[in-house]
Biopython code that builds the backbone (N, CA, C, O; Angstrom):
import numpy as np
from Bio.PDB.StructureBuilder import StructureBuilder

atoms = [
    (1, "UNK", "N", (-7.434, 68.019, 36.061)),
    (1, "UNK", "CA", (-8.802, 67.910, 36.822)),
    (1, "UNK", "C", (-8.672, 67.566, 38.495)),
    (1, "UNK", "O", (-8.172, 66.525, 38.922)),
    (2, "UNK", "N", (-9.133, 68.471, 39.204)),
    (2, "UNK", "CA", (-9.178, 68.093, 40.558)),
    (2, "UNK", "C", (-10.239, 67.295, 40.787)),
    (2, "UNK", "O", (-11.329, 67.509, 40.258)),
    (3, "UNK", "N", (-10.016, 66.314, 41.587)),
    (3, "UNK", "CA", (-11.249, 65.072, 42.339)),
    (3, "UNK", "C", (-12.393, 66.117, 42.719)),
    (3, "UNK", "O", (-12.233, 67.318, 42.935)),
    (4, "UNK", "N", (-13.519, 65.428, 42.752)),
    (4, "UNK", "CA", (-14.769, 66.135, 43.305)),
    (4, "UNK", "C", (-14.535, 65.810, 44.834)),
    (4, "UNK", "O", (-15.186, 66.555, 45.567)),
    (5, "UNK", "N", (-13.840, 64.970, 45.418)),
    (5, "UNK", "CA", (-13.669, 64.741, 46.736)),
    (5, "UNK", "C", (-12.637, 65.691, 47.411)),
    (5, "UNK", "O", (-12.726, 65.843, 48.629)),
    (6, "UNK", "N", (-11.578, 66.400, 46.656)),
    (6, "UNK", "CA", (-10.668, 67.356, 47.028)),
    (6, "UNK", "C", (-11.376, 68.548, 47.744)),
    (6, "UNK", "O", (-12.204, 69.241, 47.153)),
    (7, "UNK", "N", (-11.018, 68.757, 49.031)),
    (7, "UNK", "CA", (-11.460, 69.904, 49.520)),
    (7, "UNK", "C", (-11.304, 71.251, 48.641)),
    (7, "UNK", "O", (-10.407, 71.260, 47.799)),
    (8, "UNK", "N", (-12.107, 72.361, 48.785)),
    (8, "UNK", "CA", (-11.970, 73.247, 48.152)),
    (8, "UNK", "C", (-10.706, 74.247, 48.675)),
    (8, "UNK", "O", (-10.463, 74.253, 49.882)),
    (9, "UNK", "N", (-9.992, 74.998, 47.863)),
    (9, "UNK", "CA", (-8.782, 75.645, 47.996)),
    (9, "UNK", "C", (-9.308, 76.467, 49.345)),
    (9, "UNK", "O", (-10.474, 76.849, 49.446)),
    (10, "UNK", "N", (-8.293, 76.691, 50.373)),
    (10, "UNK", "CA", (-8.447, 77.488, 51.303)),
    (10, "UNK", "C", (-9.630, 76.932, 52.689)),
    (10, "UNK", "O", (-10.094, 77.594, 53.618)),
    (11, "UNK", "N", (-9.817, 75.552, 52.343)),
    (11, "UNK", "CA", (-10.557, 75.185, 53.344)),
    (11, "UNK", "C", (-9.706, 74.681, 54.547)),
    (11, "UNK", "O", (-8.530, 74.411, 54.304)),
    (12, "UNK", "N", (-10.091, 74.550, 55.603)),
    (12, "UNK", "CA", (-9.287, 73.756, 56.720)),
    (12, "UNK", "C", (-8.841, 72.300, 56.426)),
    (12, "UNK", "O", (-9.604, 71.534, 55.837)),
    (13, "UNK", "N", (-7.550, 71.899, 56.853)),
    (13, "UNK", "CA", (-7.179, 70.598, 56.487)),
    (13, "UNK", "C", (-7.953, 69.582, 57.029)),
    (13, "UNK", "O", (-8.021, 68.642, 56.237)),
    (14, "UNK", "N", (-8.612, 69.375, 58.142)),
    (14, "UNK", "CA", (-9.472, 68.610, 58.851)),
    (14, "UNK", "C", (-10.727, 69.214, 59.292)),
    (14, "UNK", "O", (-10.831, 69.463, 60.493)),
    (15, "UNK", "N", (-11.797, 69.517, 58.425)),
    (15, "UNK", "CA", (-12.945, 70.123, 58.743)),
    (15, "UNK", "C", (-13.529, 69.176, 59.561)),
    (15, "UNK", "O", (-13.144, 68.010, 59.478)),
    (16, "UNK", "N", (-14.699, 69.605, 60.608)),
    (16, "UNK", "CA", (-15.247, 69.059, 61.695)),
    (16, "UNK", "C", (-16.468, 68.563, 60.881)),
    (16, "UNK", "O", (-17.044, 69.356, 60.135)),
    (17, "UNK", "N", (-16.897, 67.238, 60.999)),
    (17, "UNK", "CA", (-18.087, 66.749, 60.080)),
    (17, "UNK", "C", (-19.484, 67.281, 60.557)),
    (17, "UNK", "O", (-19.893, 67.366, 61.715)),
    (18, "UNK", "N", (-20.152, 67.638, 59.328)),
    (18, "UNK", "CA", (-21.510, 68.333, 59.817)),
    (18, "UNK", "C", (-22.559, 67.628, 58.993)),
    (18, "UNK", "O", (-22.274, 67.180, 57.883)),
    (19, "UNK", "N", (-23.580, 67.536, 59.431)),
    (19, "UNK", "CA", (-24.837, 66.769, 58.937)),
    (19, "UNK", "C", (-24.838, 67.301, 57.458)),
    (19, "UNK", "O", (-24.398, 68.441, 57.314)),
    (20, "UNK", "N", (-25.252, 66.664, 56.392)),
    (20, "UNK", "CA", (-25.717, 67.333, 55.188)),
    (20, "UNK", "C", (-26.721, 67.835, 55.141)),
    (20, "UNK", "O", (-27.665, 67.388, 55.792)),
    (21, "UNK", "N", (-26.836, 68.932, 54.349)),
    (21, "UNK", "CA", (-28.237, 69.809, 54.177)),
    (21, "UNK", "C", (-28.954, 69.087, 53.244)),
    (21, "UNK", "O", (-30.098, 68.782, 53.583)),
    (22, "UNK", "N", (-28.524, 68.693, 52.020)),
    (22, "UNK", "CA", (-29.724, 68.020, 51.261)),
    (22, "UNK", "C", (-29.502, 66.755, 50.847)),
    (22, "UNK", "O", (-29.505, 66.442, 49.656)),
    (23, "UNK", "N", (-29.284, 65.900, 51.857)),
    (23, "UNK", "CA", (-28.964, 64.406, 51.546)),
    (23, "UNK", "C", (-27.826, 64.240, 51.594)),
    (23, "UNK", "O", (-27.155, 65.150, 52.080)),
    (24, "UNK", "N", (-27.204, 63.115, 51.151)),
    (24, "UNK", "CA", (-25.733, 62.444, 51.404)),
    (24, "UNK", "C", (-25.481, 62.039, 52.744)),
    (24, "UNK", "O", (-26.307, 62.185, 53.646)),
    (25, "UNK", "N", (-24.111, 61.421, 52.923)),
    (25, "UNK", "CA", (-23.885, 60.888, 54.077)),
    (25, "UNK", "C", (-23.625, 61.623, 55.467)),
    (25, "UNK", "O", (-22.677, 62.379, 55.678)),
    (26, "UNK", "N", (-24.616, 61.281, 56.376)),
    (26, "UNK", "CA", (-24.222, 61.952, 57.582)),
    (26, "UNK", "C", (-23.022, 61.728, 58.562)),
    (26, "UNK", "O", (-23.026, 60.884, 59.458)),
    (27, "UNK", "N", (-21.944, 62.628, 58.266)),
    (27, "UNK", "CA", (-20.654, 62.202, 58.945)),
    (27, "UNK", "C", (-20.477, 61.975, 60.354)),
    (27, "UNK", "O", (-19.489, 61.471, 60.888)),
    (28, "UNK", "N", (-21.754, 62.484, 61.027)),
    (28, "UNK", "CA", (-21.915, 62.531, 62.530)),
    (28, "UNK", "C", (-22.348, 61.128, 63.037)),
    (28, "UNK", "O", (-22.190, 60.880, 64.233)),
    (29, "UNK", "N", (-22.840, 60.266, 62.276)),
    (29, "UNK", "CA", (-23.686, 59.075, 62.554)),
    (29, "UNK", "C", (-22.243, 58.081, 62.754)),
    (29, "UNK", "O", (-21.062, 58.398, 62.617)),
    (30, "UNK", "N", (-22.899, 56.691, 63.154)),
    (30, "UNK", "CA", (-22.056, 55.792, 63.209)),
    (30, "UNK", "C", (-22.744, 54.593, 62.140)),
    (30, "UNK", "O", (-23.945, 54.332, 62.070)),
    (31, "UNK", "N", (-21.671, 53.968, 61.360)),
    (31, "UNK", "CA", (-22.226, 53.102, 60.640)),
    (31, "UNK", "C", (-21.614, 51.560, 60.942)),
    (31, "UNK", "O", (-20.856, 51.299, 61.877)),
    (32, "UNK", "N", (-22.046, 50.720, 60.072)),
    (32, "UNK", "CA", (-21.637, 49.254, 59.825)),
    (32, "UNK", "C", (-21.078, 49.251, 58.402)),
    (32, "UNK", "O", (-21.859, 49.408, 57.464)),
    (33, "UNK", "N", (-19.867, 49.093, 58.205)),
    (33, "UNK", "CA", (-19.289, 49.337, 56.818)),
    (33, "UNK", "C", (-18.773, 47.863, 56.374)),
    (33, "UNK", "O", (-18.144, 47.208, 57.205)),
    (34, "UNK", "N", (-18.994, 47.381, 55.225)),
    (34, "UNK", "CA", (-18.916, 45.973, 54.619)),
    (34, "UNK", "C", (-17.757, 46.168, 53.732)),
    (34, "UNK", "O", (-17.743, 47.168, 53.014)),
    (35, "UNK", "N", (-16.840, 45.374, 53.702)),
    (35, "UNK", "CA", (-15.538, 45.865, 52.712)),
    (35, "UNK", "C", (-15.348, 44.010, 52.320)),
    (35, "UNK", "O", (-15.592, 42.996, 52.974)),
    (36, "UNK", "N", (-14.897, 44.209, 51.183)),
    (36, "UNK", "CA", (-14.558, 42.943, 50.418)),
    (36, "UNK", "C", (-12.896, 42.996, 50.326)),
    (36, "UNK", "O", (-12.243, 43.843, 49.715)),
    (37, "UNK", "N", (-12.464, 42.048, 50.970)),
    (37, "UNK", "CA", (-10.744, 41.976, 51.131)),
    (37, "UNK", "C", (-10.290, 41.325, 49.952)),
    (37, "UNK", "O", (-10.844, 40.313, 49.522)),
    (38, "UNK", "N", (-9.283, 41.871, 49.397)),
    (38, "UNK", "CA", (-8.605, 41.453, 47.958)),
    (38, "UNK", "C", (-8.326, 40.051, 48.255)),
    (38, "UNK", "O", (-7.925, 39.880, 49.406)),
    (39, "UNK", "N", (-8.437, 38.883, 47.458)),
    (39, "UNK", "CA", (-8.363, 37.699, 47.511)),
    (39, "UNK", "C", (-8.792, 36.708, 48.632)),
    (39, "UNK", "O", (-8.171, 35.727, 49.040)),
    (40, "UNK", "N", (-10.065, 37.220, 49.058)),
    (40, "UNK", "CA", (-10.846, 36.879, 50.119)),
    (40, "UNK", "C", (-12.148, 36.713, 49.760)),
    (40, "UNK", "O", (-12.790, 37.674, 49.335)),
    (41, "UNK", "N", (-12.775, 35.301, 49.905)),
    (41, "UNK", "CA", (-14.070, 35.182, 49.401)),
    (41, "UNK", "C", (-15.210, 36.071, 50.222)),
    (41, "UNK", "O", (-16.170, 36.667, 49.732)),
    (42, "UNK", "N", (-14.815, 35.981, 51.632)),
    (42, "UNK", "CA", (-15.953, 36.442, 52.531)),
    (42, "UNK", "C", (-15.758, 38.189, 52.646)),
    (42, "UNK", "O", (-14.707, 38.796, 52.445)),
    (43, "UNK", "N", (-16.976, 38.732, 52.997)),
    (43, "UNK", "CA", (-17.149, 40.041, 53.357)),
    (43, "UNK", "C", (-16.361, 40.212, 54.611)),
    (43, "UNK", "O", (-16.083, 39.235, 55.306)),
    (44, "UNK", "N", (-16.028, 41.310, 54.894)),
    (44, "UNK", "CA", (-15.678, 41.700, 56.334)),
    (44, "UNK", "C", (-16.580, 43.098, 56.665)),
    (44, "UNK", "O", (-16.758, 44.052, 55.908)),
    (45, "UNK", "N", (-17.108, 42.901, 58.085)),
    (45, "UNK", "CA", (-17.754, 44.185, 58.521)),
    (45, "UNK", "C", (-17.153, 44.857, 59.707)),
    (45, "UNK", "O", (-16.922, 44.272, 60.765)),
    (46, "UNK", "N", (-16.929, 46.024, 59.493)),
    (46, "UNK", "CA", (-16.689, 46.930, 60.621)),
    (46, "UNK", "C", (-17.734, 47.779, 61.380)),
    (46, "UNK", "O", (-18.151, 48.867, 60.984)),
    (47, "UNK", "N", (-18.074, 47.213, 62.409)),
    (47, "UNK", "CA", (-19.259, 47.909, 63.334)),
    (47, "UNK", "C", (-19.138, 48.821, 63.895)),
    (47, "UNK", "O", (-18.041, 49.016, 64.418)),
    (48, "UNK", "N", (-20.125, 49.741, 64.040)),
    (48, "UNK", "CA", (-20.115, 50.800, 64.959)),
    (48, "UNK", "C", (-18.958, 51.762, 64.737)),
    (48, "UNK", "O", (-18.235, 52.088, 65.679)),
    (49, "UNK", "N", (-18.783, 52.196, 63.566)),
    (49, "UNK", "CA", (-17.273, 53.064, 63.248)),
    (49, "UNK", "C", (-18.021, 54.301, 62.475)),
    (49, "UNK", "O", (-19.159, 54.199, 62.016)),
    (50, "UNK", "N", (-17.370, 55.261, 62.413)),
    (50, "UNK", "CA", (-17.442, 56.560, 61.911)),
    (50, "UNK", "C", (-16.623, 56.959, 60.756)),
    (50, "UNK", "O", (-15.429, 56.672, 60.841)),
    (51, "UNK", "N", (-17.092, 57.664, 59.514)),
    (51, "UNK", "CA", (-15.992, 58.014, 58.667)),
    (51, "UNK", "C", (-15.340, 59.015, 59.021)),
    (51, "UNK", "O", (-16.026, 59.841, 59.625)),
    (52, "UNK", "N", (-14.301, 59.270, 58.889)),
    (52, "UNK", "CA", (-13.513, 60.387, 59.215)),
    (52, "UNK", "C", (-12.779, 61.353, 57.999)),
    (52, "UNK", "O", (-12.796, 62.583, 57.951)),
    (53, "UNK", "N", (-12.178, 60.474, 57.101)),
    (53, "UNK", "CA", (-12.065, 61.353, 55.941)),
    (53, "UNK", "C", (-11.439, 60.373, 55.002)),
    (53, "UNK", "O", (-11.205, 59.255, 55.460)),
    (54, "UNK", "N", (-11.096, 60.655, 53.612)),
    (54, "UNK", "CA", (-10.407, 59.853, 52.510)),
    (54, "UNK", "C", (-9.183, 60.522, 52.354)),
    (54, "UNK", "O", (-9.099, 61.747, 52.270)),
    (55, "UNK", "N", (-8.026, 59.581, 52.303)),
    (55, "UNK", "CA", (-6.716, 60.142, 51.894)),
    (55, "UNK", "C", (-6.062, 59.389, 50.904)),
    (55, "UNK", "O", (-6.299, 58.197, 50.710)),
    (56, "UNK", "N", (-5.277, 60.027, 50.298)),
    (56, "UNK", "CA", (-4.269, 59.133, 49.273)),
    (56, "UNK", "C", (-3.235, 58.735, 50.076)),
    (56, "UNK", "O", (-2.812, 59.347, 51.056)),
    (57, "UNK", "N", (-2.714, 57.373, 49.501)),
    (57, "UNK", "CA", (-1.577, 56.923, 50.066)),
    (57, "UNK", "C", (-0.218, 57.467, 49.054)),
    (57, "UNK", "O", (0.861, 57.719, 49.590)),
    (58, "UNK", "N", (-0.378, 57.585, 47.826)),
    (58, "UNK", "CA", (0.424, 58.203, 46.809)),
    (58, "UNK", "C", (0.168, 59.845, 46.517)),
    (58, "UNK", "O", (-0.935, 60.266, 46.864)),
    (59, "UNK", "N", (1.016, 60.710, 45.963)),
    (59, "UNK", "CA", (0.423, 61.949, 45.710)),
    (59, "UNK", "C", (-0.642, 62.145, 44.641)),
    (59, "UNK", "O", (-0.790, 61.372, 43.695)),
    (60, "UNK", "N", (-1.347, 63.197, 44.852)),
    (60, "UNK", "CA", (-2.620, 63.319, 43.972)),
    (60, "UNK", "C", (-2.373, 63.311, 42.523)),
    (60, "UNK", "O", (-3.244, 62.882, 41.767)),
    (61, "UNK", "N", (-1.324, 63.724, 42.107)),
    (61, "UNK", "CA", (-1.141, 63.712, 40.642)),
    (61, "UNK", "C", (-0.405, 62.413, 39.960)),
    (61, "UNK", "O", (0.136, 62.408, 38.854)),
    (62, "UNK", "N", (-0.517, 61.224, 40.947)),
    (62, "UNK", "CA", (-0.197, 59.960, 40.643)),
    (62, "UNK", "C", (-1.164, 59.431, 39.757)),
    (62, "UNK", "O", (-2.315, 59.657, 40.133)),
    (63, "UNK", "N", (-1.065, 58.814, 38.724)),
    (63, "UNK", "CA", (-1.983, 57.889, 37.974)),
    (63, "UNK", "C", (-2.865, 56.843, 38.852)),
    (63, "UNK", "O", (-4.029, 56.543, 38.585)),
    (64, "UNK", "N", (-2.097, 56.333, 39.964)),
    (64, "UNK", "CA", (-2.920, 55.420, 40.635)),
    (64, "UNK", "C", (-3.415, 56.089, 41.913)),
    (64, "UNK", "O", (-3.567, 55.379, 42.908)),
    (65, "UNK", "N", (-3.604, 57.020, 41.955)),
    (65, "UNK", "CA", (-3.892, 57.821, 43.222)),
    (65, "UNK", "C", (-5.383, 57.311, 43.628)),
    (65, "UNK", "O", (-5.596, 57.172, 44.832)),
    (66, "UNK", "N", (-6.197, 57.087, 42.912)),
    (66, "UNK", "CA", (-7.548, 56.713, 43.156)),
    (66, "UNK", "C", (-7.493, 55.208, 43.748)),
    (66, "UNK", "O", (-8.244, 54.823, 44.645)),
    (67, "UNK", "N", (-6.539, 54.435, 43.150)),
    (67, "UNK", "CA", (-6.675, 52.951, 43.692)),
    (67, "UNK", "C", (-5.752, 53.108, 45.216)),
    (67, "UNK", "O", (-5.868, 52.284, 46.123)),
    (68, "UNK", "N", (-4.919, 54.209, 45.282)),
    (68, "UNK", "CA", (-4.068, 54.061, 46.570)),
    (68, "UNK", "C", (-4.686, 54.974, 47.437)),
    (68, "UNK", "O", (-4.017, 55.523, 48.313)),
    (69, "UNK", "N", (-6.221, 55.267, 47.259)),
    (69, "UNK", "CA", (-6.866, 55.979, 48.115)),
    (69, "UNK", "C", (-7.516, 55.393, 49.341)),
    (69, "UNK", "O", (-8.137, 54.361, 49.087)),
    (70, "UNK", "N", (-7.541, 55.776, 50.618)),
    (70, "UNK", "CA", (-8.079, 55.109, 51.819)),
    (70, "UNK", "C", (-8.792, 55.844, 52.439)),
    (70, "UNK", "O", (-8.678, 57.070, 52.458)),
    (71, "UNK", "N", (-9.821, 55.033, 53.171)),
    (71, "UNK", "CA", (-10.992, 55.812, 53.776)),
    (71, "UNK", "C", (-10.465, 55.354, 55.628)),
    (71, "UNK", "O", (-10.314, 54.229, 56.105)),
    (72, "UNK", "N", (-10.323, 56.517, 56.199)),
    (72, "UNK", "CA", (-10.087, 56.705, 57.549)),
    (72, "UNK", "C", (-11.492, 56.318, 58.473)),
    (72, "UNK", "O", (-12.533, 56.972, 58.407)),
    (73, "UNK", "N", (-11.321, 55.306, 59.206)),
    (73, "UNK", "CA", (-12.712, 55.071, 59.951)),
    (73, "UNK", "C", (-12.303, 54.854, 61.491)),
    (73, "UNK", "O", (-11.393, 54.129, 61.893)),
    (74, "UNK", "N", (-13.327, 55.781, 62.401)),
    (74, "UNK", "CA", (-12.989, 55.643, 63.620)),
    (74, "UNK", "C", (-13.821, 54.685, 64.521)),
    (74, "UNK", "O", (-15.004, 54.551, 64.209)),
    (75, "UNK", "N", (-13.410, 54.090, 65.463)),
    (75, "UNK", "CA", (-13.958, 52.923, 65.968)),
    (75, "UNK", "C", (-14.579, 53.742, 67.607)),
    (75, "UNK", "O", (-14.068, 54.745, 68.105)),
    (76, "UNK", "N", (-15.557, 53.108, 68.073)),
    (76, "UNK", "CA", (-16.145, 53.706, 68.949)),
    (76, "UNK", "C", (-15.287, 54.168, 70.389)),
    (76, "UNK", "O", (-15.672, 55.008, 71.202)),
    (77, "UNK", "N", (-14.227, 53.498, 70.440)),
    (77, "UNK", "CA", (-13.007, 53.762, 71.651)),
    (77, "UNK", "C", (-12.112, 54.907, 70.795)),
    (77, "UNK", "O", (-11.082, 55.273, 71.361)),
    (78, "UNK", "N", (-12.310, 55.301, 69.929)),
    (78, "UNK", "CA", (-11.467, 56.613, 69.421)),
    (78, "UNK", "C", (-10.358, 56.135, 68.521)),
    (78, "UNK", "O", (-9.690, 56.974, 67.916)),
    (79, "UNK", "N", (-10.107, 54.818, 68.386)),
    (79, "UNK", "CA", (-8.853, 54.592, 67.573)),
    (79, "UNK", "C", (-9.388, 54.347, 66.068)),
    (79, "UNK", "O", (-10.417, 53.774, 65.710)),
    (80, "UNK", "N", (-8.450, 54.910, 65.356)),
    (80, "UNK", "CA", (-8.623, 54.702, 63.754)),
    (80, "UNK", "C", (-7.918, 53.858, 63.131)),
    (80, "UNK", "O", (-6.841, 53.404, 63.518)),
    (81, "UNK", "N", (-8.662, 53.519, 61.815)),
    (81, "UNK", "CA", (-7.725, 52.456, 61.061)),
    (81, "UNK", "C", (-8.175, 53.011, 59.578)),
    (81, "UNK", "O", (-8.922, 53.955, 59.323)),
    (82, "UNK", "N", (-7.569, 52.237, 58.796)),
    (82, "UNK", "CA", (-7.870, 52.819, 57.033)),
    (82, "UNK", "C", (-8.311, 51.321, 56.507)),
    (82, "UNK", "O", (-8.014, 50.199, 56.918)),
    (83, "UNK", "N", (-9.036, 51.715, 55.566)),
    (83, "UNK", "CA", (-9.341, 50.453, 54.552)),
    (83, "UNK", "C", (-9.530, 51.110, 53.231)),
    (83, "UNK", "O", (-9.928, 52.267, 53.097)),
    (84, "UNK", "N", (-9.215, 50.286, 52.248)),
    (84, "UNK", "CA", (-8.965, 50.666, 50.980)),
    (84, "UNK", "C", (-10.313, 51.566, 50.293)),
    (84, "UNK", "O", (-11.351, 50.903, 50.292)),
    (85, "UNK", "N", (-10.393, 52.428, 49.937)),
    (85, "UNK", "CA", (-11.638, 53.210, 49.383)),
    (85, "UNK", "C", (-12.318, 51.971, 48.607)),
    (85, "UNK", "O", (-13.493, 51.669, 48.813)),
    (86, "UNK", "N", (-11.466, 51.251, 47.668)),
    (86, "UNK", "CA", (-12.465, 50.465, 46.595)),
    (86, "UNK", "C", (-12.744, 49.100, 47.300)),
    (86, "UNK", "O", (-13.363, 48.193, 46.745)),
    (87, "UNK", "N", (-12.286, 49.030, 48.448)),
    (87, "UNK", "CA", (-12.908, 47.597, 49.190)),
    (87, "UNK", "C", (-14.281, 47.904, 49.600)),
    (87, "UNK", "O", (-14.955, 46.874, 49.645)),
    (88, "UNK", "N", (-15.033, 49.134, 49.967)),
    (88, "UNK", "CA", (-16.035, 49.325, 50.543)),
    (88, "UNK", "C", (-17.111, 48.868, 49.687)),
    (88, "UNK", "O", (-17.135, 49.320, 48.542)),
    (89, "UNK", "N", (-18.052, 48.003, 50.068)),
    (89, "UNK", "CA", (-19.143, 47.247, 49.225)),
    (89, "UNK", "C", (-20.214, 47.945, 49.666)),
    (89, "UNK", "O", (-20.827, 48.546, 48.784)),
    (90, "UNK", "N", (-20.665, 48.055, 50.899)),
    (90, "UNK", "CA", (-21.891, 48.876, 51.357)),
    (90, "UNK", "C", (-21.740, 49.337, 52.892)),
    (90, "UNK", "O", (-20.819, 49.007, 53.639)),
    (91, "UNK", "N", (-22.567, 49.966, 53.135)),
    (91, "UNK", "CA", (-22.647, 50.312, 54.811)),
    (91, "UNK", "C", (-24.355, 50.656, 55.163)),
    (91, "UNK", "O", (-25.268, 50.807, 54.351)),
    (92, "UNK", "N", (-24.394, 50.702, 56.360)),
    (92, "UNK", "CA", (-25.696, 51.137, 56.675)),
    (92, "UNK", "C", (-25.438, 51.727, 58.179)),
    (92, "UNK", "O", (-24.368, 51.567, 58.767)),
    (93, "UNK", "N", (-26.591, 52.452, 58.740)),
    (93, "UNK", "CA", (-26.394, 52.794, 60.221)),
    (93, "UNK", "C", (-26.088, 51.722, 61.160)),
    (93, "UNK", "O", (-26.686, 50.648, 61.080)),
    (94, "UNK", "N", (-25.260, 51.924, 61.983)),
    (94, "UNK", "CA", (-25.082, 51.171, 62.940)),
    (94, "UNK", "C", (-26.503, 50.364, 63.577)),
    (94, "UNK", "O", (-27.512, 51.035, 63.795)),
    (95, "UNK", "N", (-26.486, 49.186, 63.793)),
    (95, "UNK", "CA", (-27.592, 48.524, 64.579)),
    (95, "UNK", "C", (-28.645, 48.037, 63.753)),
    (95, "UNK", "O", (-29.440, 47.157, 64.082)),
    (96, "UNK", "N", (-28.614, 48.760, 62.461)),
    (96, "UNK", "CA", (-29.607, 48.208, 61.209)),
    (96, "UNK", "C", (-29.174, 46.827, 60.681)),
    (96, "UNK", "O", (-28.061, 46.359, 60.923)),
    (97, "UNK", "N", (-30.117, 46.197, 59.943)),
    (97, "UNK", "CA", (-29.870, 45.117, 59.203)),
    (97, "UNK", "C", (-29.600, 45.778, 57.904)),
    (97, "UNK", "O", (-30.327, 46.666, 57.458)),
    (98, "UNK", "N", (-28.354, 45.253, 57.199)),
    (98, "UNK", "CA", (-28.262, 45.592, 55.582)),
    (98, "UNK", "C", (-29.566, 44.883, 54.897)),
    (98, "UNK", "O", (-29.896, 43.699, 54.965)),
    (99, "UNK", "N", (-30.227, 45.992, 54.199)),
    (99, "UNK", "CA", (-31.476, 45.576, 53.624)),
    (99, "UNK", "C", (-31.179, 44.816, 52.413)),
    (99, "UNK", "O", (-31.535, 45.346, 51.360)),
    (100, "UNK", "N", (-30.499, 43.487, 52.340)),
    (100, "UNK", "CA", (-30.225, 42.595, 51.219)),
    (100, "UNK", "C", (-30.329, 41.316, 51.406)),
    (100, "UNK", "O", (-30.363, 40.988, 52.592)),
    (101, "UNK", "N", (-30.408, 40.263, 50.441)),
    (101, "UNK", "CA", (-30.471, 38.788, 50.480)),
    (101, "UNK", "C", (-29.459, 38.261, 49.651)),
    (101, "UNK", "O", (-28.973, 38.798, 48.656)),
    (102, "UNK", "N", (-29.178, 37.147, 50.153)),
    (102, "UNK", "CA", (-27.912, 36.559, 49.512)),
    (102, "UNK", "C", (-28.560, 35.540, 48.446)),
    (102, "UNK", "O", (-29.531, 34.867, 48.792)),
    (103, "UNK", "N", (-28.074, 35.437, 47.273)),
    (103, "UNK", "CA", (-28.625, 34.704, 46.232)),
    (103, "UNK", "C", (-27.740, 33.891, 45.422)),
    (103, "UNK", "O", (-26.797, 34.379, 44.801)),
    (104, "UNK", "N", (-28.072, 32.474, 45.419)),
    (104, "UNK", "CA", (-26.841, 31.591, 45.004)),
    (104, "UNK", "C", (-27.005, 31.897, 43.218)),
    (104, "UNK", "O", (-28.016, 32.157, 42.565)),
    (105, "UNK", "N", (-25.736, 31.760, 42.837)),
    (105, "UNK", "CA", (-25.306, 32.015, 41.543)),
    (105, "UNK", "C", (-25.948, 30.898, 40.577)),
    (105, "UNK", "O", (-25.902, 29.693, 40.825)),
    (106, "UNK", "N", (-26.513, 31.427, 39.517)),
    (106, "UNK", "CA", (-27.288, 30.493, 38.469)),
    (106, "UNK", "C", (-26.531, 29.649, 37.663)),
    (106, "UNK", "O", (-27.086, 28.915, 36.845)),
]
sb = StructureBuilder()
sb.init_structure("model")
sb.init_model(0)
sb.init_chain("A")
sb.init_seg("    ")
for serial, (resi, resn, name, xyz) in enumerate(atoms, 1):
    if name == "N":
        sb.init_residue(resn, " ", resi, " ")
    sb.init_atom(name, np.array(xyz, "f"), 0.0, 1.0, " ", f" {name:<3s}", serial, name[0])
structure = sb.get_structure()
């Protein structure tokens, strides 16, 4: 069964991001992306980045393809880097505060 994130057959390999019509993530905007690094207690924040695409590290038919999927993020200077799809905890538009509060464990 194909993933809902796979592009439809015959679509261009790297389509240009377009704003969503009925909601969803606007890939033309820039975000602050909060990630959890495996083995670390602290969150990482990547500020002022744009979502480019999600791409697998392994072949799509591999049992671990979702674990090995990465999200490409583009910095303001145009350089790109990848983070694990499963490490992304939250994101908000760049320059806004993440609407959350830190709670102590009970």
